[in-house]
N, C-alpha and C positions, 0 to 999 in steps of 0.2 A: 336759749341759754348760751353763755359764752362757750365756744368750742374748747374742750379740754384736750391738751396734747397727750397722745399716748406715748409714754416714755419708751416703750418697747419698739416703736417705729423707728427710733433713732439708731437701731443696730446698723452696723456699717455696710454689710454686703448688699449688693444689688439684688441677689436672690432672696434675701430675707425681706427686703423692701417689697419685692414682688409678692411674696407670701402674705405679708401684712395688708396688702391691698385686696386680698381675696377674702370674702366674707366667711369662707369655710373655716379659716383659722379662728375666728371669733366663736363660731358655733362649737368647734372642738374645744376651744379654751373653756367655755362655760361648762362643758361636760366634765372637766377636770376639777371643778370646784366642789368640795365636800358639802353635803347638805342641800344641794340645789335640786338635782334630779331632773328628769325629762319634763314633768309638769311644771316645776318651778321655773325652768328655763323658758318654757312657752309663756308663762305668766310674765316673766321679766321682759322678754322680747316683745310681747304684746303691749306692755306698758311703754316701752321706749321706741318701738317701731323696728328695731333691728338689734342683733347682738353687738355690733360695733358701737351703736349709740349707747347701749348699756355700759360698755366699757369706758365710754367717754363721759359718762354722767358724773356729777359730783356726788360726794358721800351723802349729802342731804337729800339729793334727788333719788338716790338709790334706796335710802331708808324710807322714802315716801312711797315706794313701790309695794310695801307691805311684806317684804321678805325679812327673814331673821337678820339681826345685826351682824352676826359673824359672816354670813353669806355676802351681805352688802360690803363689808370691809374687804373681803377677798376679791370681789369684782373691782372695787375701787383700787386695790393694789395690783390689778391686772394679773391676778393669779391664773395659771393655766395656759397663758399664751406661749411661753417658751416650750412647754410640753406639747402644745398643739403644733408648733412649727416642726418639732422633731417627728411628730406623728405623720405630718404631711410628707416629709422627706422619706420616712420609712415606707409609707404607702406607695410612693412613686417607685421605690426600689422593688417593692413587692408587686409592681404592675397593677396596682389598684387605682381605680378612679374614685374620687370622692364626690358625692352628690349631697349637698346640704339642703336644708328645708326650703330655702329661698330660691334654689336653682330651678330653671325651667324644665330640667330633666327629672325633677322629683316627681314620682307617680301621683297623679291627681287623686286617685281613690285613696291612697295611703294617707294623704293630707287630711282626709275626712274623719279619721278615727280619733278617739279621745286623746291619746298620748302618742302621736306619731314620732318615729325616730328623728333625731336632729340631723344626723349624717348617715348616709349609706355608703358602705365600702363595696365597690362593684368590680368584678372581673368579667369581661365579656362585652356584650352589646348593650349599652345603656338604653337603646331604643326598645329593647324587649320589655322594659319596665312600663312602657306606655301602651303596650298591646292589651287586648281583651283577655284577661287572665281568669283561669279557673284553678282553684286549689284542689289537689287530689291527695288525700292523706289516709292513713290507716295503720294497721298493726305492724309491728316489727317482726312478728312471728305468724305470718299469714299462712293460709292453706294454699294448695296448688290452684284451687278455684279462684281465690282472692288475687293471687299474682296474675293469673291469666286475664281476669276481668279488668283489673287496674291497668294492665299494659294495653289491652285492646281498646278500652274506652279512652285512655290518654292518646293513643295513636289516632283513633277516629276523630277526636276533637281537635288534635293538632293539625290534622289534614284540613280541617275547616278554619284554620288560622287562629285557633285558640291557643294562647300561651299557657302551658301547664306549670303550675307552681307547686312545689313540695319542699320537704325538709332535708333531702339527701340522706335520710336514715335508711337502715336496712328494711327489707320487706316491701310494703306497699309503696312507700316513697320512691325507692329505687326502681320499682316496676313502672311507676308513672313516668319517671324521667326517661327510662329506656323506651317506653312506648312513644313518647313525644318525639324522641330522636329518630325513631323508625319512620315517622311520617315525612313525606317530601316537604322540605322547607319547614319542618316542625321546629318549634322553639320551646324551651323550658327554662324556668328560673328555680335555682336551688337556694333556699334561705338557710344559712348556717346559724347554729347556736354557739358559735365560737368566733375568734378572730380569724381574719382572712389569711394569716400567715400559716395556716394549716388546714387540713381537711378532716372532718369527722363524719363517719368512721373512716379510718385510713384505707380500708379496703375499697372505698368509693373514690379514691384519688383519680383513677383513670376515667371513671364516669364523670367526675367534675371537669376534667380536661375536655371531654367531648361536649359537655354542656356549654362551656365557655366559647366553643367554636361558633355556635349559632345563637345561644341564649346568654344567660348570665348566672354567676354564683355571687350571692350578696350576703352582707351581714351588717348589723348596726353596732357590733361589738368592736372595741379597739383592738389593734394588733397586739398579740401576746395574750389575749384572753383565752383561757382553756374551755373545753366543753363541760362545764360544771352543770349539775342537774338543774339548778335554778334558772339557767339561761334558756332552757327549751320552752317553758311556758311563755317567757317573754318573747322568744322568737315566733311563737305561734300567732301572736297578734299581727305580726308583719305578714305572715302567710295569708291570713284572713284579710288583712287590710289591703293587700295588693289586688285582691280577687273580686270578681263579680259574684262569685259563689264558692262554696266549699263542698266537695263531694267526699263522703266517707266510705271507704271500702274495707270492711272488717275492722273491728275495734272492740276490745274488751270493755267491761263495765267501768274501769277506772283509767281508760286510755287517754293519753294526751290529745288524741284526735277528737275526742268529745269536747275538750277544752276549745280546740280550734273551731268546732262547729258552734259552740256556745258563743264564742267571740263573733263569728259570722252573723249570728242572729242579732247580737248587740250592735254590730256595725250596719245592720239593715241590709245584709247580703243574703243571697239565696242559700239554702241548705239542701243538699242532695244526699241520698244514701242508697247504696246497692244492697238489696235484701240478701240474707244468707240463711243457712241451715239453722233452724231454731234450736238444735241440739248441741251446737258448738259455742264455746265461750266468745270466739271472735265475732260472732254474729250479733251479740248483744247490742253493741253500739249502734250499728246502722238500723237494726230492727226497732230499737227503742226510739231513734230519731224519727223513723217513719210513723210510729205511733203518735209522736208529738207534732206531726205535720210536715216533716221533711218530704221533699219530692222523691218518690221512688224512681230509680234509674235502672233501665234495662238496656238502653242503647243511647248513642250520642244525642239523638234528637230529643230525648227526654230532658236533656240539659239545655240545649239551645232554645227550645220553645219557651223557656221561662224568662228569657231576656227581652229587652225592649225591641220594638221593630227596627230601630236604627242599628242596634248591635246585631240583630239577626241578619239584616241585609249585608252588613260588613263581613259576617261569617259565612255568607253564601259562597261556596266555592265556584269560581269561574270555570265554565266548561263542563261541570258535572252533568248538567241537563243535556249536553250534546256529546256524551261519551268522550270526555277529555278533549274536546275540540276536534276530534277526528270523525269524519263522516257525519257532520252536523245535519246536513240536508237529508241524508238517508235516515238518520235517527228521527228527525222531525216527521218525515213521511210515514215511517213505521209506527210512530207514536199516534199519528192521526188515524191511521188505518186500524189501530187496535181499539179505538174508542167508538162507541155509538154516537150518533148526533146528540142525543140527550146528555150523554156523559161529557161530550165536548163543551156543551153550553154550561153545564154545572161546574166543570173543572175551570173553565174560563172565568167564572164569577168568583172563584176562590183566590186567596192571596197567600203568598209565602211568608210575608212579613207581619201578618195580623190574622188572628183567628176570627171568623165571622159566625155570629149566632145563626142558628138554623132559619129563623124568621127572616133575617137579612138576606140569606141565600134564596129563600123562596120568593122574596119580593124582587130580587134582581134577575130572576130567570123566567122567561116567558114560557113556562111549562106548568102543567097541572101538578099539584102538590105531591100526588102519589108517584109521578115520574121523577120528580126532583129527589124524593126520599130514596127511591130505588137506585137512582144514579149515584147518590152519595154512598149508599151501602156498597154498590159494586166498585166504586173508586177506592173506598176504604179497604175492601177485600183484596184489591189488586195492588195495594201498597202505595197508591198515588196520593191518597188523602188520609189525614189523621183526625180522629174525633177526640176533642179535649173535653174535660168535665163541663157540664152545663149545656150540652148540645151545641158546642162550638166546633167549627171545622176549619182546617188549615191545610194548604198544600204541603206535602213533604218536601224537604230540601233535597 
């Protein structure tokens, strides 16, 4: 088609020309058009190839996209672009980075969900969005047990290079963020249900500042958006979408955490749950999820072992097998001395990145079956090997 000139590009200042050369302004512009919505914008940009191309299309071409006539007329009139430019300037003043759907920094996993956000507002390290993420969510009114477990598991997983994602809410969310920050080089992402010109709840402002130092606080909502109740279910799909899996630690029957777990299942992500006391209301959620097939979690390894071999190997902490790199030769010698010859052969046949069926282990070790089974039992009892369902064995990380 003949290229249509965008009238708004003719604005005089060099700064405005620079903004209009950035695809983000077109993504933001479309979000300002009434009646379009996230799914409508994805339909429109899919039809034309990019948001800028949609704005450059003729009215006839826009109407051929199948969108309502009023929406097509708004896009043709270049509605939303002036507001988008102001939003970009406001985001810069608020020290927010904007990551649009076409950006290389946009999280790959989040792109896979049905209605991914068009633009993310980010404070902190954008690289955190590309890490291997696990969502940890739960009750805003947890027990002391729930707080302790969420904090410990988040810390243990963050020490294995897992990025902990949560919603910055009171209770389990806050405990998960704190636990991740306690880990050496631990990173965490807080997904807000409001605009990035504020923190909700206000009591977590200092926590948010700490998160920004190594991880990120993000939102899909424009600046000035308040923490209204309808925003939080929308926010939950981002928590799930960023993550390889969602772990629920205490949640009542009608908790938003169960919405996040349901979204995780819809996104084809892993669902994990920490079991709780059957007499308490907060335990209903995780116990119900376990009944439905969620993976029961008692330690960090229960989470990591569910991921692909490639992810598992990247989460393997360097130096853990050699006592943090100190005394590696001595540790190796003591390890060898602690095992019998049979145990060494069996241990050597196992892998850390893939569970092996018992028949595979038997075939790969030149020992009688009884000795292999005895060695596997002894290695499991000593904590060096873990048996998974179906007679599969794996080295512990």
